[in-house]
N, C-alpha and C positions, 0 to 999 in steps of 0.2 A: 674834498671838494669845497671850494670857497663860494660865498655868495657872489652874485653878479648884480648888474644894474637892474635886472628884471626879476630875479628871485632872491630870496633870503634862505639860507640853509643853516639850521641849528642842529647840532648833534648833541644829544644828551642820553648816552647809552642807558638802557638798551634800545632806545628809539631815536629816530631823526624826525625833524619837522622842517617842511619846506613851505615857504610862503610865496605865492605869486605876488609880485611887487610892482604892479603898474596901476596903482589905485586911481591915478588921474584919468585913465581911460577904461576904468572898471575892469582892469586886468585882461584887456583884449589880448588874444593869443597870437602874438607875432611869431615869425619863424625863430627869432632870437630867443624868445621865452621858451618855446617848445624845445629848442636845442639845449638850452641851459638846464631845463628840467630833466631832459633825457640824460644829459651828462651827470647830473646830480644823482639820479636813480641808479645809474651804472656804477658810480663811485660808492654808493651805499651798498650795492650788492657785493662789492669787494671788501667792505669793512666788516670784519668779524665781530666788532663790538655792537653792531646794529642789527636788530632782528625785525623791525617793522618801521614803516614811515607814515606820517600824517602829512597830508597836503591841504593847505588852507589858502584863502585869499585875503590880502590886506585891503582895507577900505570898505566901501559900501557893497561890494559884490565879490562872489567867488570868481566868476569869469563871464562877461556879457557876450562872449562870442569871439569870432575870428577878427583879425585886424583888417577891416574892409579897405582901408586906404591902400594897402599893399596889393589889392586884387582888382580894384574897380576897372582899371584900363588894361588888365591882362588879357591876352588872347588864349584860345584853347591850346594852341601849340606851346605857348609859354608856360601855361599851367601844367601841361603834361610833362614837359622837360624838367620842371622844378622838382618833380617826384616828392611832393610833400608827404605822401602817404608813408614813404620809407622813414621819414623823420618822425611822424606820429607813431609808427609801429614800435619805435624804440621805447616809447613810454610804457607800452603794454607788455614789453618783454621783461620787465623787472622781475627778478626771481623771488624777492622778499615781499611780503604783503604790504599793500598800499591802501591806506584808509583816507578817503576824501571827506573832509569836514567842510560842508558847503553852507553858504548863507547868501542872502540877496539873490541877484541874478545868476542863474546857472543855465545859460542859453547858448544855442548853436554849438560851436566848437567846445564851449565849456561843458555842456551837457554830454556831448560825445566823449570828451576826455574822461569824465568821471565814470561813465558807463563802462569804460575799458579798465578801470581800476577794480579793486577787490571788494571793498566795503564802502558804503556811502551813508554818512550820518548828516542829516540836514537840520538846520534851525527852522523854527516855525515860520520865519519870514522868507524862506528860500522859494524861488520861483523858477521852475524848469520850463524848457521848451526848445523846439527845433524850428525857429522862425525864418529859415533860409528862403522859403518860398516867397516871402514878402519882399525880398530884394532880388528876385529873378533867378534864383538857383535852387539847389536842394542840399540836404546834408551830404557831406563828402568825406567824413572821417568816422564812419561807423554808425551814424544816426539811424539810417533806415534799417540796418541789420540788427544792432543791439537793442534798439527800442522795441522792435517787433518781437524779438525773442523774449524780452522782459515782460511786456504788457499785452502781447497779442497783436495779430494782424489788423483787425478792424479798428481798434483803438489807436494804434500807431498810424494807420492810414489817415484817420481823421486829423490827428495832431500834426502830422507832417504836411498834409495837403492844405490845411488852413493856416498853419503857423501859430496856432493858439498856444498860450502858456498854460501851465498847470501847477498847482500848489504842491508844497511839500507833503501835505496830508494826502492829496490824491496820489502822489508818487509812492507814498508808503502803502496806501490801500491797494494800489495796482501791482505791488511787488517790485517796484523799480529800486527802492532804497531800503536800508536796514531799519532806520528809526528816525523819528522826529523829536527834537528836544528844544527847550527854550534857548534862545540865542545866548544867554549868559552862561550856559553850561556846555555849549557846543564843543569848544576846544577841550575842556576837561574830560568830557565823555569820550571823545575820539582818542585822546592821549591815554586814558585809562585802559581802553580796549587795546590800543597798540602795545602798551606795556604787558598786558596779559598775554597777548599773542607772542610777543618777543621772548617771554620766559618759557615758552613751550620748546620742545626739542627742535632745534633750528632746521636740521635736514628734513625731518618729517614734515614740518610746516611747509617748506618749499616744495616737497614732493606732492603733498596734498593739494597745494595751490595749483600746481601744474596739472594734476588730474582733474580737478574741478573745472579749470579753464577748458580743458579738452572736451569735457562733457557739455559745457554751456555757452562757449564763446563762438563768435563768428570766425570763419576761416579767412586766411589771407586772400584766397581766391574770391570770396564774397565781397570783402572790403575793396579789393581791386576793381571788381565789376562796378560797385557803387561809385568809386572814385573816377572811373572812366566816364560814366554818365555825367558826373559832376563837371568834369573838364569840358564836355561837349557844350555845356550851357554858356561857356565863355565865348562862344561864337554867335550868341543870340543878342538881338537888340534889347530884349527885356532885361538881360543881365546888366548891361551897361546902364540902362535907365533906372533899374531897381537900386543899384549900388550908389549911383549918383544922387538919386532922391534921398537915400538914407543919409548920406554925408551932408546933403543940403537941407536936411530936416523938413522935407515936404512929401506929399503923397506921390507915389510913382504913377506914371501913365503908361501902363503896359499895352502892347500892340499884338501880343500873341505871336511874335516872330523874333 
């Protein structure tokens, strides 16, 4: 798997490193980026030389959320027909362990994406959140389900309904991530862990990952339900106002309809 315009793939057996490479838009998650990332993970699953993957972001952020420009004028029907959930699900079907090394903004779709991976290591400056409510929608790629399972119903309810951000330290204390480290050692910490895992018996590692996901992950049915609710919001006036306000860098004027 070669690098593309939106990701950079580096294979250095026994691990691979993938960088999200849209730093000019804080690695906003376009369909092209998600598809390229899914293709890369599937290629890595077929590569016997690779035992684990580290995913990181170039620039000032890991990923500041979805690419709003591609959604602002979309209708509910268009969103439903696009079947973006199927594209995202490909990310989380990777058989080999995936370690997210995150810094800066880990917001919206960025937060949802890493919650679907296997291990999360964050730098001290990482800032997490599901701010979708602030632009007239809700999390639509696992945010309501995985966040609730990780940190509990009441805390997740407050964060999703307010759109508030939370720090790496809070994420660690609540059990959402594995560890917090200084920014300067973030990548080396993730790489060291990936190498350690990659040296373990490969088949046993993949079977163990599969079993743990079965115990703790959201089902396809639950994610589909969330996504269907997400789609319905594209028939509201508040969704159009929220996303337009975001792109125009102004406060939205919600009407409740």
